[in-house]
LUMBA-677362 format. One record per residue (C-alpha): residue in one letter; x, y, z; residue number from 1. Coordinates in steps of 0.5 Angstrom, whole numbers, plus 500, padded with zeros to 3 digits. Each point is the difference from the previous one (the first is absolute). Layout:
N
SITE  type    x    y    z  seq
SITE     a    X    Y    Z  NUM
...
***
This chain:
209
SITE  type    x    y    z  seq
SITE     w  707  515  328    1
SITE     t  507  499  496    2
SITE     l  499  492  501    3
SITE     m  492  501  499    4
SITE     s  502  503  493    5
SITE     y  504  494  498    6
SITE     m  495  495  502    7
SITE     i  495  504  496    8
SITE     e  504  502  494    9
SITE     g  504  493  500   10
SITE     g  506  504  499   11
SITE     g  503  507  499   12
SITE     s  496  506  497   13
SITE     t  501  507  498   14
SITE     t  493  502  502   15
SITE     m  498  495  505   16
SITE     a  493  501  497   17
SITE     k  497  493  501   18
SITE     a  502  500  508   19
SITE     k  498  508  500   20
SITE     s  493  498  497   21
SITE     w  499  495  506   22
SITE     l  501  506  505   23
SITE     y  495  504  497   24
SITE     r  495  494  498   25
SITE     h  501  495  506   26
SITE     p  502  504  506   27
SITE     e  498  495  505   28
SITE     a  503  494  496   29
SITE     s  507  504  499   30
SITE     h  500  501  508   31
SITE     r  499  493  501   32
SITE     l  506  498  495   33
SITE     l  504  505  503   34
SITE     r  500  497  507   35
SITE     l  503  494  497   36
SITE     p  507  502  498   37
SITE     a  500  505  506   38
SITE     g  499  494  505   39
SITE     v  506  496  496   40
SITE     v  504  506  500   41
SITE     t  500  501  507   42
SITE     d  502  493  501   43
SITE     y  505  500  495   44
SITE     l  503  506  504   45
SITE     v  500  497  506   46
SITE     g  503  494  498   47
SITE     q  506  504  497   48
SITE     v  501  503  507   49
SITE     a  500  493  503   50
SITE     a  506  498  494   51
SITE     g  504  506  503   52
SITE     a  498  506  496   53
SITE     q  502  507  503   54
SITE     a  495  504  496   55
SITE     l  494  499  496   56
SITE     q  497  504  494   57
SITE     l  493  500  497   58
SITE     f  500  502  492   59
SITE     e  493  503  497   60
SITE     s  504  500  494   61
SITE     h  493  502  496   62
SITE     a  498  505  504   63
SITE     g  501  505  495   64
SITE     h  494  497  496   65
SITE     l  495  502  505   66
SITE     g  497  507  501   67
SITE     p  500  503  507   68
SITE     e  493  497  502   69
SITE     q  501  493  497   70
SITE     f  507  500  504   71
SITE     q  496  502  507   72
SITE     d  495  495  499   73
SITE     f  504  494  497   74
SITE     a  507  501  501   75
SITE     l  501  504  507   76
SITE     p  496  496  504   77
SITE     y  504  493  499   78
SITE     i  506  504  500   79
SITE     r  498  502  507   80
SITE     d  498  493  502   81
SITE     i  506  496  498   82
SITE     a  504  505  504   83
SITE     q  496  499  506   84
SITE     a  499  493  499   85
SITE     v  507  498  499   86
SITE     k  502  504  507   87
SITE     s  495  497  504   88
SITE     k  502  493  497   89
SITE     l  508  501  502   90
SITE     k  498  502  507   91
SITE     e  496  494  500   92
SITE     e  505  495  498   93
SITE     a  506  504  504   94
SITE     l  503  502  494   95
SITE     p  504  507  499   96
SITE     l  496  506  498   97
SITE     v  504  502  494   98
SITE     p  499  506  496   99
SITE     m  495  500  494  100
SITE     i  500  504  494  101
SITE     i  495  502  495  102
SITE     f  501  501  493  103
SITE     a  494  502  496  104
SITE     k  503  502  493  105
SITE     d  497  506  497  106
SITE     a  495  502  506  107
SITE     h  502  507  501  108
SITE     y  493  502  502  109
SITE     a  500  495  506  110
SITE     l  507  501  503  111
SITE     w  497  503  506  112
SITE     d  496  494  501  113
SITE     l  505  495  499  114
SITE     a  505  504  505  115
SITE     h  494  499  505  116
SITE     a  498  493  498  117
SITE     g  505  496  505  118
SITE     y  506  500  497  119
SITE     e  507  502  502  120
SITE     v  502  502  493  121
SITE     v  497  503  494  122
SITE     g  503  498  493  123
SITE     l  500  505  494  124
SITE     d  501  499  493  125
SITE     w  504  505  496  126
SITE     t  494  505  498  127
SITE     i  500  504  506  128
SITE     r  505  505  503  129
SITE     p  503  498  507  130
SITE     q  497  507  502  131
SITE     e  493  499  498  132
SITE     a  500  493  503  133
SITE     r  503  502  507  134
SITE     a  494  506  500  135
SITE     q  495  494  499  136
SITE     t  502  495  505  137
SITE     g  503  504  505  138
SITE     k  506  499  505  139
SITE     d  498  494  504  140
SITE     v  501  495  494  141
SITE     t  506  498  496  142
SITE     l  500  500  493  143
SITE     q  503  496  495  144
SITE     g  502  501  493  145
SITE     n  500  503  494  146
SITE     l  505  500  495  147
SITE     d  498  498  493  148
SITE     p  502  493  499  149
SITE     c  502  502  493  150
SITE     a  505  505  502  151
SITE     l  505  494  501  152
SITE     y  500  499  493  153
SITE     a  504  507  500  154
SITE     p  508  501  501  155
SITE     k  502  499  507  156
SITE     e  502  507  501  157
SITE     k  493  502  498  158
SITE     i  497  495  505  159
SITE     g  504  503  505  160
SITE     e  497  507  499  161
SITE     l  493  497  500  162
SITE     v  501  497  506  163
SITE     k  503  506  503  164
SITE     k  494  504  498  165
SITE     m  496  495  503  166
SITE     l  503  500  507  167
SITE     e  500  507  500  168
SITE     g  493  500  499  169
SITE     f  498  495  505  170
SITE     g  505  501  505  171
SITE     t  504  494  504  172
SITE     q  495  500  506  173
SITE     r  494  495  500  174
SITE     y  501  498  493  175
SITE     i  502  494  496  176
SITE     a  504  501  494  177
SITE     n  497  496  494  178
SITE     l  498  500  493  179
SITE     g  493  502  498  180
SITE     h  498  492  498  181
SITE     g  504  494  498  182
SITE     l  506  499  496  183
SITE     y  500  497  493  184
SITE     p  503  494  498  185
SITE     d  505  503  495  186
SITE     m  503  505  505  187
SITE     s  507  500  501  188
SITE     p  502  498  507  189
SITE     e  506  505  500  190
SITE     h  495  505  499  191
SITE     v  496  498  506  192
SITE     g  506  500  504  193
SITE     a  501  507  498  194
SITE     f  493  502  503  195
SITE     v  502  496  506  196
SITE     e  507  504  501  197
SITE     a  497  506  498  198
SITE     v  495  500  506  199
SITE     h  505  498  505  200
SITE     a  505  506  497  201
SITE     h  495  505  500  202
SITE     s  496  498  507  203
SITE     r  507  501  503  204
SITE     h  501  506  497  205
SITE     i  493  503  502  206
SITE     n  501  498  507  207
SITE     k  506  503  501  208
SITE     h  498  506  498  209
***
């Protein structure tokens, strides 16, 4: 869906109105269009493993522009198909079955479905509490996230406090500490380093106690 939205919009958009209008007005054509990038993404991910990647992450960055019904119809089926196709092709080509991560930004309504879509890890943005995410996804899937990237603009001491709170919410098992989205170009490398150091320090402390 995210790739389809860029194809129709011709770039970024605050509403994705042109792309979403396709879903309402041309559902069959939308599905035909969605199948194209799904196939390309599958081949690309398999190629990444062939080149040495030890984990794969699929981004559905514009999931938040869809409501639950549209996500079920126009995003989730292709998310599932990609996971299944990638794993099938990895077996066919005798490549390692590496862990796969799905990150659908702002798709809180679909966390249960994402946890059962064929991925080992579900990535989370910063707008959901750890306990809520765990309750929706269950104990069998690993979670990744979810510190607000803008927290890295805070003083280093504050970053440490926020990381501590995040780790206490998620725990250290079946969890990958990360940001809730990407870094911004003007972020200080020292503050990124403070984030990583705080993750290590507080994880060790939690595991000891």
